[in-house]
VOKOL-806307 format. One record per residue (C-alpha): residue in one letter; x, z negated, y negated. Coordinates in pm, 1 decimal. Layout:
  r         u         w         v
  A         X         Z         Y
...
***
This chain:
  r         u         w         v
  M     -29.3   -1108.2   -2612.8
  T      61.6   -1438.7   -2791.2
  S      63.1   -1432.0   -3159.9
  L     455.8   -1382.1   -3296.5
  D     356.9   -1662.1   -3534.8
  N     363.1   -1933.9   -3240.1
  C     735.6   -1793.4   -3146.2
  F     911.3   -1900.2   -3438.8
  V     956.4   -2217.5   -3652.2
  D     933.7   -2328.7   -3998.8
  K    1265.7   -2478.0   -4027.3
  A    1572.9   -2408.7   -3747.5
  V    1729.7   -2728.6   -3644.5
  E    1964.4   -2526.3   -3382.2
  P    2177.8   -2255.8   -3552.0
  V    2181.6   -1857.6   -3520.9
  K    2503.9   -1785.3   -3336.6
  V    2708.8   -1457.0   -3411.4
  I    3003.4   -1321.0   -3240.7
  D    3155.0    -984.2   -3385.4
  V    3448.8    -813.8   -3189.2
  G    3647.9    -564.0   -3384.2
  H    3795.7    -263.1   -3277.9
  P    4128.7    -251.4   -3099.8
  Q    4290.6     -33.4   -3347.1
  F    4212.8    -284.2   -3638.8
  A    4409.2    -528.1   -3434.3
  T    4708.0    -298.7   -3405.2
  V    4691.6    -251.7   -3763.0
  N    4696.0    -587.4   -3842.9
  A    4959.6    -687.2   -3611.0
  T    5203.7    -399.4   -3762.1
  A    5133.3    -565.0   -4101.5
  T    5221.2    -888.0   -3978.1
  A    5532.8    -762.4   -3796.5
  T    5631.8    -592.4   -4165.8
  A    5543.7    -895.8   -4345.4
  T    5765.9   -1137.1   -4125.0
  T    6080.2    -895.0   -4217.1
  S    6027.4    -920.1   -4614.5
  G    6150.3   -1250.6   -4734.7
  A    5942.7   -1367.4   -5032.4
  S    5633.5   -1181.3   -4931.2
  S    5628.7   -1335.0   -4595.9
  A    5427.2   -1659.3   -4702.1
  A    5194.4   -1442.2   -4871.6
  A    5120.7   -1222.7   -4608.7
  S    5076.3   -1504.2   -4313.3
  T    4774.1   -1663.4   -4533.2
  T    4570.9   -1306.2   -4472.9
  A    4684.7   -1168.9   -4165.2
  P    4633.9   -1322.4   -3807.8
  A    4898.1   -1445.1   -3607.9
  P    5017.5   -1190.8   -3328.0
  T    4836.6   -1259.7   -3001.4
  Q    5038.2   -1247.0   -2655.4
  A    4862.0    -886.9   -2600.8
  Q    5010.3    -757.7   -2955.5
  T    5348.6    -909.2   -2854.1
  Q    5331.3    -698.3   -2539.1
  G    5225.9    -378.4   -2725.1
  Q    4886.1    -390.9   -2605.3
  P    4608.5    -346.2   -2857.4
  S    4365.2    -648.9   -2888.4
  C    4032.6    -743.8   -3044.5
  P    3963.6    -969.9   -3338.2
  I    3680.5   -1206.2   -3322.7
  S    3476.1   -1370.2   -3569.6
  E    3243.4   -1617.4   -3523.8
  W    2976.8   -1753.2   -3759.5
  S    2626.8   -1917.9   -3761.7
  A    2354.0   -1952.0   -3991.8
  K    2047.1   -2177.7   -4008.7
  T    1869.5   -2040.2   -4338.3
  L    1783.3   -1668.5   -4433.9
  P    2041.9   -1689.1   -4718.9
  E    2302.7   -1781.4   -4534.6
  L    2194.6   -1511.6   -4245.6
  A    2128.8   -1257.1   -4514.8
  G    2501.6   -1297.7   -4691.7
  H    2670.2   -1249.9   -4352.4
  L    2489.3    -948.8   -4261.9
  N    2517.9    -768.8   -4585.1
  G    2866.9    -835.8   -4584.8
  S    2954.4    -680.7   -4270.2
  R    2947.3    -311.1   -4210.9
  A    2787.5    -141.0   -3869.4
  D    3175.3      16.4   -3806.6
  S    3328.4    -318.2   -3871.3
  Y    3269.3    -411.0   -3521.4
  S    3250.7    -280.3   -3142.9
  C    3025.0    -527.0   -3021.4
  R    2798.8    -809.7   -3192.8
  L    2630.4   -1082.1   -2978.1
  I    2368.6   -1254.6   -3190.6
  S    2238.1   -1567.6   -2969.2
  I    1899.3   -1743.0   -3044.3
  C    1797.6   -2031.0   -2825.0
  Q    1479.7   -2251.9   -2799.5
  R    1516.7   -2655.2   -2795.4
  T    1316.3   -2683.1   -2464.9
  S    1135.4   -2436.8   -2270.0
  W     806.9   -2494.2   -2407.9
  R     906.4   -2492.1   -2764.6
  P     947.4   -2138.7   -2996.1
  L    1252.3   -1971.0   -3073.8
  Q    1496.8   -2158.0   -3326.6
  I    1476.7   -1923.4   -3593.6
  T    1221.0   -1822.1   -3854.3
  K    1014.6   -1540.4   -3872.1
  P    1195.6   -1398.5   -4168.0
  M    1517.3   -1455.6   -4030.3
  M    1430.2   -1275.7   -3720.2
  E    1296.6    -956.2   -3946.5
  A    1627.8    -957.2   -4129.2
  I    1807.2    -919.3   -3828.8
  V    1559.9    -643.8   -3706.2
  S    1606.7    -441.8   -4029.5
  A    1953.3    -500.3   -4049.4
  H    2016.6    -349.3   -3700.3
  G    1749.5    -102.6   -3719.6
  M    1588.9    -216.5   -3402.8
  H    1290.0     -54.2   -3220.0
  A     935.4    -222.7   -3250.2
  S     992.2    -289.9   -2864.9
  F    1207.0    -589.8   -2945.9
  W     931.0    -805.1   -3040.2
  D     778.3    -804.5   -2692.3
  I    1078.7   -1008.5   -2575.4
  T    1040.5   -1242.1   -2846.6
  S     649.7   -1282.8   -2790.3
  C     746.9   -1480.1   -2416.5
  F     925.8   -1780.9   -2615.4
  Y     628.1   -1962.6   -2752.1
  T     474.1   -2305.6   -2777.0
  R     280.7   -2375.5   -2460.5
  N     154.3   -2702.8   -2286.0
  L      23.3   -2527.9   -1987.6
  E     163.2   -2264.1   -1718.1
  L      88.3   -1992.0   -1877.9
  E     241.3   -1667.3   -1781.2
  E     441.0   -1852.8   -1501.7
  V     556.2   -1514.9   -1310.4
  Y     560.2   -1290.5   -1618.4
  C     862.7   -1085.3   -1715.5
  V     897.9    -824.1   -2010.6
  P     985.2    -501.1   -1781.7
  Y    1249.1    -297.1   -1836.4
  T    1198.0     -91.1   -2167.7
  E    1426.0     161.7   -2280.5
  N    1425.7     360.6   -2604.0
  R    1630.1     666.1   -2717.2
  T    1696.3     797.7   -3025.4
  G    1972.8    1054.2   -3057.5
  D    2333.8     889.1   -2937.8
  V    2144.7     521.0   -2951.9
  T    2003.7     355.5   -2653.5
  E    1804.3      37.0   -2692.2
  I    1734.8    -157.0   -2378.2
  S    1513.9    -488.8   -2381.3
  Y    1383.9    -708.5   -2075.5
  T    1323.7   -1064.4   -1962.6
  V    1386.9   -1228.8   -1675.7
  R    1313.8   -1583.0   -1483.5
  Y    1538.2   -1778.3   -1267.2
  P    1563.5   -2108.0   -1144.6
  E    1786.2   -2381.7   -1296.1
  Y    1892.7   -2747.7   -1157.0
  K    1871.2   -3030.3   -1388.1
  A    2081.1   -3285.2   -1258.5
  A    2005.9   -3557.7   -1491.2
  D    1621.9   -3524.7   -1362.6
  A    1742.3   -3424.3   -1030.3
  R    1475.0   -3128.2   -1019.1
  W    1442.7   -2779.0   -1027.1
  V    1277.6   -2589.8   -1319.9
  I    1222.0   -2199.4   -1391.4
  R    1373.1   -2062.1   -1705.3
  Q    1325.7   -1731.7   -1875.9
  T    1600.6   -1548.2   -2076.9
  G    1570.4   -1232.7   -2312.8
  L    1787.6    -976.7   -2388.4
  Y    1828.5    -659.9   -2624.6
  H    2086.3    -432.0   -2613.0
  R    2140.1    -153.3   -2878.4
  F    2410.3     103.0   -2777.9
  D    2563.5     389.2   -2976.9
  A    2702.7     627.9   -2752.8
  K    2894.6     817.3   -3042.9
  T    3065.7     498.4   -3134.1
  C    3037.0     306.2   -2809.9
  S    2952.8      -1.6   -3016.2
  S    2682.7    -228.4   -2885.9
  T    2458.6    -506.1   -3028.2
  Y    2326.5    -768.5   -2819.2
  V    2054.1   -1007.1   -2913.8
  L    2047.7   -1290.9   -2664.9
  L    1728.3   -1549.4   -2647.9
  S    1827.6   -1845.7   -2435.1
  P    1581.5   -2128.7   -2354.7
  T    1824.8   -2425.9   -2427.3
  P    2103.5   -2468.4   -2678.6
  N    2452.6   -2354.7   -2575.8
  S    2310.8   -2215.6   -2239.9
  K    2544.0   -2093.1   -1966.9
  L    2516.1   -1715.9   -2043.3
  H    2621.4   -1791.7   -2416.6
  Q    2932.0   -1968.4   -2289.4
  E    3027.0   -1694.9   -2041.9
  A    2998.7   -1456.4   -2295.5
  A    3216.2   -1642.7   -2548.9
  A    3466.2   -1694.4   -2277.6
  F    3458.6   -1316.4   -2195.2
  L    3479.9   -1203.9   -2528.4
  S    3782.6   -1427.1   -2615.9
  T    3992.8   -1306.8   -2307.3
  L    3929.1    -920.4   -2396.1
  V    4264.2    -736.2   -2417.0
  Q    4082.7    -377.8   -2475.1
  G    3728.5    -356.9   -2641.8
  P    3405.1    -400.6   -2477.2
  E    3350.2      -9.0   -2488.9
  T    3535.9     -32.8   -2156.0
  E    3247.3    -201.3   -2013.8
  P    2942.6    -174.3   -2274.3
  F    2676.8    -324.4   -2037.8
  W    2896.0    -624.0   -1954.7
  L    2643.2    -861.1   -2096.9
  H    2374.8    -742.2   -1811.4
  R    2633.1    -799.9   -1557.2
  L    2695.2   -1166.4   -1684.4
  L    2315.8   -1241.5   -1701.7
  F    2246.3   -1184.8   -1358.1
  A    2584.8   -1303.4   -1211.5
  A    2519.6   -1634.5   -1395.2
  Y    2181.2   -1707.8   -1317.4
  F    2071.4   -1533.6   -1015.4
  P    2278.4   -1702.7    -745.7
  A    2070.8   -2003.1    -791.3
  W    1756.8   -1847.3    -642.0
  R    1939.4   -1903.2    -284.8
  Q    1931.1   -2286.4    -369.1
  Y    1620.8   -2282.0    -484.5
  I    1438.7   -2145.7    -190.0
  A    1653.6   -2380.8      26.4
  A    1521.0   -2685.7    -175.0
  L    1195.4   -2553.4     -93.1
  E    1250.5   -2516.8     250.0
  R    1411.4   -2862.9     282.9
  Q    1038.3   -2995.2     176.2
  F     874.4   -2767.4     443.9
  L    1056.8   -2813.7     751.2
  P     955.0   -3186.7     796.5
  V     586.4   -3124.4     771.7
  A     604.2   -2839.5     984.1
  N     790.6   -3025.7    1257.3
  S     540.1   -3276.6    1240.8
  T     256.3   -3054.4    1265.5
  F     365.4   -2880.5    1560.6
  A     426.5   -3199.6    1743.6
  T     108.4   -3371.6    1691.4
  Y    -153.2   -3397.8    1955.8
  I    -527.0   -3433.0    1847.1
  D    -560.8   -3734.3    2130.5
  E    -285.0   -3935.9    1982.8
  P    -253.7   -4099.8    1638.1
  L    -196.2   -3844.8    1386.0
  R     140.2   -3880.0    1169.9
  I      24.4   -3623.4     899.4
  C    -290.9   -3645.1     695.5
  Y    -449.6   -3435.0     400.6
  D    -182.1   -3529.7     181.9
  N      35.6   -3340.1     366.0
  L    -185.5   -3030.4     347.8
  S    -185.1   -3052.9     -15.5
  A     183.6   -3063.5      -8.6
  L     186.1   -2733.9     210.5
  V     -81.5   -2529.2     -21.4
  S     152.9   -2639.0    -334.6
  L     460.6   -2509.9    -129.3
  E     317.7   -2169.8     -28.9
  T     212.6   -2139.7    -419.9
  R     579.4   -2203.5    -482.6
  F     678.9   -1916.9    -246.2
  L     422.5   -1697.1    -395.3
  L     606.5   -1703.5    -725.6
  V     959.8   -1605.9    -600.5
  P     876.0   -1247.1    -483.9
  A     680.9   -1171.9    -810.7
  V     972.3   -1276.5   -1026.8
  L    1251.9   -1105.6    -808.4
  G    1045.1    -802.8    -790.2
  A    1057.9    -762.5   -1181.0
  A    1446.4    -826.8   -1177.5
  T    1496.8    -562.2    -894.4
  D    1314.0    -319.0   -1117.6
  T    1537.1    -401.6   -1408.4
  L    1853.7    -387.9   -1220.7
  D    1767.6     -51.7   -1074.4
  E    1705.8      91.0   -1409.1
  L    2032.0     -68.8   -1532.3
  T    2235.9     108.4   -1254.6
  A    2059.8     447.9   -1276.8
  L    2129.8     443.5   -1657.9
  L    2515.4     396.1   -1604.9
  A    2510.4     618.0   -1357.1
  G    2385.3     873.6   -1573.1
  M    2631.3     810.0   -1847.7
  S    2952.2     925.0   -1683.4
  P    3125.4     900.0   -1341.7
  A    3338.7     651.4   -1481.2
  A    3067.5     419.3   -1571.9
  A    2884.6     496.8   -1233.5
  A    3207.4     374.0   -1059.7
  H    3297.2      92.3   -1279.3
  P    3309.7    -258.7   -1090.8
  G    3026.5    -387.5   -1317.3
  T    2791.3    -131.9   -1209.6
  Q    2864.2    -213.9    -829.0
  Q    2822.2    -563.8    -920.6
  L    2464.0    -499.8   -1034.9
  R    2402.1    -288.1    -724.7
  N    2494.9    -608.0    -508.1
  I    2292.5    -832.8    -702.5
  S    1995.5    -620.4    -649.3
  R    2051.6    -604.1    -293.2
  Q    2083.5    -972.9    -306.6
  C    1744.6   -1006.1    -480.8
  G    1620.1    -798.7    -201.2
  G    1751.8   -1048.8      91.1
  Y    1587.1   -1324.9    -123.1
  C    1246.4   -1174.6    -127.6
  R    1286.2   -1134.4     236.8
  A    1359.8   -1484.2     314.7
  V    1108.5   -1633.9      84.1
  T     854.3   -1407.7     230.8
  H     915.5   -1524.0     563.8
  L     868.7   -1899.0     424.9
  Q     545.3   -1824.3     282.8
  Q     418.8   -1682.0     591.4
  R     542.7   -1990.6     795.8
  T     422.6   -2212.4     535.1
  Q      67.9   -2028.8     540.6
  R      63.9   -2046.7     904.1
  T     120.6   -2419.5     925.2
  A    -127.0   -2508.0     652.6
  Q    -373.0   -2333.8     865.5
  L    -261.5   -2535.7    1185.8
  L    -248.5   -2848.9    1005.8
  S    -607.6   -2767.1     873.9
  D    -739.6   -2699.4    1219.4
  T    -548.2   -3017.9    1350.7
  L    -720.3   -3224.4    1115.0
  L   -1057.2   -3082.2    1193.0
  F   -1041.9   -3125.4    1530.9
  R    -925.1   -3484.2    1494.0
  D   -1232.5   -3540.2    1306.2
  Q   -1454.6   -3382.5    1562.2
  V   -1281.8   -3630.1    1812.3
  V   -1386.1   -3911.4    1583.3
  A   -1718.4   -3775.2    1546.2
  K   -1751.0   -3739.3    1927.7
  E   -1625.0   -4113.6    1960.7
  Q   -1897.7   -4197.8    1700.6
  N   -2160.1   -4040.9    1884.3
  G   -2064.8   -4199.2    2226.5
  N   -2090.2   -4542.6    2061.5
  M   -2426.4   -4464.0    1929.3
  L   -2547.5   -4352.7    2267.2
  Q   -2429.8   -4685.8    2406.1
  L   -2603.5   -4894.9    2114.7
  N   -2908.8   -4669.8    2186.4
  K   -2884.4   -4752.8    2567.1
  S   -2863.6   -5105.8    2445.1
  A   -3175.8   -5097.7    2209.2
  V   -3382.0   -4949.9    2498.1
  F   -3293.8   -5211.2    2749.8
  I   -3389.3   -5452.6    2479.9
  T   -3700.7   -5275.6    2401.1
  T   -3807.6   -5281.2    2774.0
  L   -3744.2   -5656.2    2802.9
  T   -3967.1   -5700.1    2483.1
  L   -4252.9   -5491.5    2627.0
  L   -4193.3   -5654.1    2955.9
  Y   -4223.0   -6023.0    2824.8
  L   -4487.7   -5939.8    2550.5
  P   -4796.9   -6000.1    2749.6
  A   -4699.7   -6306.0    2897.8
  S   -4580.6   -6433.6    2541.3
  F   -4930.0   -6356.6    2403.4
  V   -5123.7   -6489.4    2665.7
  S   -4919.3   -6859.5    2625.3
  S   -4962.8   -6804.3    2265.6
  F   -5329.3   -6730.0    2288.9
  F   -5404.5   -6994.2    2537.8
  G   -5174.7   -7260.5    2342.9
  M   -5420.2   -7266.6    2062.9
  N   -5636.8   -7536.9    1959.4
  F   -5948.8   -7339.0    2045.8
  F   -5865.8   -7414.8    2450.0
  G   -5819.1   -7751.2    2597.5
  F   -5839.7   -7905.5    2953.1
  D   -6103.7   -8077.7    3083.2
  G   -5945.5   -8327.6    3335.3
  D   -6296.1   -8486.8    3421.6
  N   -6462.4   -8158.2    3546.2
  N   -6094.1   -7995.3    3610.3
  R   -6158.4   -7661.3    3411.9
  I   -6050.6   -7530.9    3074.6
  A   -6297.9   -7550.0    2799.8
  G   -6301.5   -7319.5    2517.4
  S   -6428.7   -7385.6    2144.3
  S   -6722.3   -7193.9    2006.2
  M   -6505.7   -7112.2    1687.5
  V   -6278.2   -6878.0    1872.6
  W   -6444.4   -6601.3    1702.6
  I   -6236.6   -6696.2    1394.8
  Y   -5918.1   -6609.5    1574.8
  V   -6055.2   -6270.0    1676.1
  L   -6200.7   -6198.7    1332.9
  S   -5900.9   -6294.7    1153.9
  S   -5680.8   -6097.3    1386.1
  A   -5868.1   -5786.6    1358.6
  V   -5927.4   -5782.5     967.0
  L   -5514.8   -5848.8     927.3
  T   -5450.2   -5563.6    1171.9
  A   -5684.4   -5320.5     959.6
  I   -5543.5   -5454.5     635.4
  T   -5194.0   -5389.7     777.0
  F   -5252.8   -5048.7     900.7
  F   -5427.0   -4961.9     565.2
  F   -5147.4   -5099.1     337.0
  Y   -4893.6   -4911.7     552.3
  Y   -5106.4   -4549.9     547.5
  W   -5148.4   -4622.7     159.6
  L   -4771.7   -4649.5      87.3
  L   -4687.7   -4336.9     331.2
  H   -4911.0   -4106.5     143.3
  R   -4841.9   -4252.3    -225.5
  E   -4588.4   -4003.1    -384.3
  N   -4474.4   -3884.1     -14.3
  G   -4337.5   -4185.0      71.2
  A   -4126.0   -4299.5    -237.2
  A   -4195.5   -4638.5    -211.8
  F   -4029.5   -4671.9     139.6
  R   -3732.4   -4470.4     -14.3
  R   -3687.4   -4738.5    -300.6
  L   -3739.1   -5030.0     -24.0
  A   -3479.6   -4861.1     213.6
  P   -3124.9   -4999.0     187.1
  K   -2849.3   -4855.2       4.0
  V   -2600.9   -4686.0     274.6
  A   -2272.4   -4578.4     160.5
  D   -2194.2   -4197.7     149.9
  W   -1970.5   -4191.2     457.6
  S   -1835.8   -3832.3     564.1
  L   -1633.3   -3748.6     862.1
  K   -1345.5   -3629.5     638.4
  D   -1311.5   -3961.8     459.5
  F   -1318.3   -4124.5     782.8
  G   -1071.0   -3917.1     891.2
  R    -851.4   -3993.5     609.9
  R    -849.3   -4349.1     639.3
  L    -805.0   -4311.5    1025.6
  T    -475.2   -4133.3     957.6
  A    -371.7   -4307.9     652.3
  N    -179.6   -4592.9     806.6
  N     -16.5   -4365.2    1019.1
  S     109.6   -4083.9     789.0
  N     426.2   -4325.5     640.9
  N     665.7   -4164.4     900.0
  I     657.8   -3829.7     748.3
  N     902.4   -3766.6     449.6
  T     773.0   -3463.3     313.0
  G    1028.6   -3470.2      19.3
  D     938.0   -3498.1    -363.9
  L     789.4   -3185.1    -491.7
  D     915.2   -3056.5    -811.2
  V     631.4   -3073.3   -1019.4
  E     781.3   -2988.9   -1343.4
  G     996.1   -2695.5   -1187.3
  L     696.1   -2564.0   -1016.4
  R     452.6   -2580.6   -1299.1
  G     700.0   -2456.4   -1533.8
  V     715.0   -2789.4   -1756.7
  K     973.3   -2828.7   -2019.9
  G    1264.8   -2945.0   -1961.1
***
């Protein structure tokens, strides 16, 4: 587990944002006070400075929920707001904390986070989700998600977990994998909720949707106390289908070319395509692990809601959570199928390249056989003409001459010099060869041997197929998104 010191900054750049939603009855009292103030002459101006203007819901006789928003970057600011608000003054509180990028710590100091935990009486399991947001420069814990954690103390239920999901960055035209953490403290007696949202970027999509949801409330959040869980999965998890489709678009061109390749023809694929397939297979393997954790969380949430009350079990939000869980199952089945196809295609491509290397090796062996036959023919001719060459060379020396008067060949008595010189030189040659051969096990011959490049069939296959591989468009792999690079 990562040290918590790496999860926080020394000085926050982005503020901690808090949205408090009051109780509907407070809004009704304020609306009545405002209406009374407008009928009293001189006191009307004074009342209008303290009481909020009636909303459309109030004018229609419906209770509305007063909303207040505030933010803090320092511990004194945060402590001032926390100490100035009572726990019974709000029915829902959303505390939003973000990272600046996915590979950076949370934009909050550790004392500020401890103040939040202490002010709301959070369970120690809350620190588990904060431990996932730390400084990193490697793809650590790429598929790890904090599992659904539930703690109950009397009427209070505390839930915490993290989820991972893909997000498309239009500026860079690539996919990245994000994570979001959520803590929920629900008091069944007062029907009040406290949420802590840990987002990977400032002003995240979920924070915007949560603020919009709270601003349009007519009745209190207690009518759907688990609304933020529904928004979390509804906002981020439909992107899994687009992410899987993007990976499939990269996979299909390589797969189609692999199945349309003949060994005895020039290859349009090479080892780079095999590397791309292995990388895609790794991406496909990631998805079921992440979605499996999300499915478990969804199942636990729906089981909890079903046990709370029949109304909560039949609520449309609960039904939506069940549907999202079913969609996760569909995504898992689709990506498992693609992963199996990728694995088989990679195996076929590997076998194709191996067979192609064997074909090239067979062609090289055939060429070597032709060269050997030529060498044998040349050697035969050499042996055929060697005796005649030796005789002509021997009798062409000055040791012999033609005596025309006697019509015969005359030989010199000094011919023994040639015989002796040849015998001595031959003996010296064989002795020197024998000495070099047995000296240091022939190390001298190895040093005298010419340096030959270390050629291999695989390297030769690369050179053979590289010129024909440009016809394949494998697509640009999302290196940063797949590795979890910050974004």
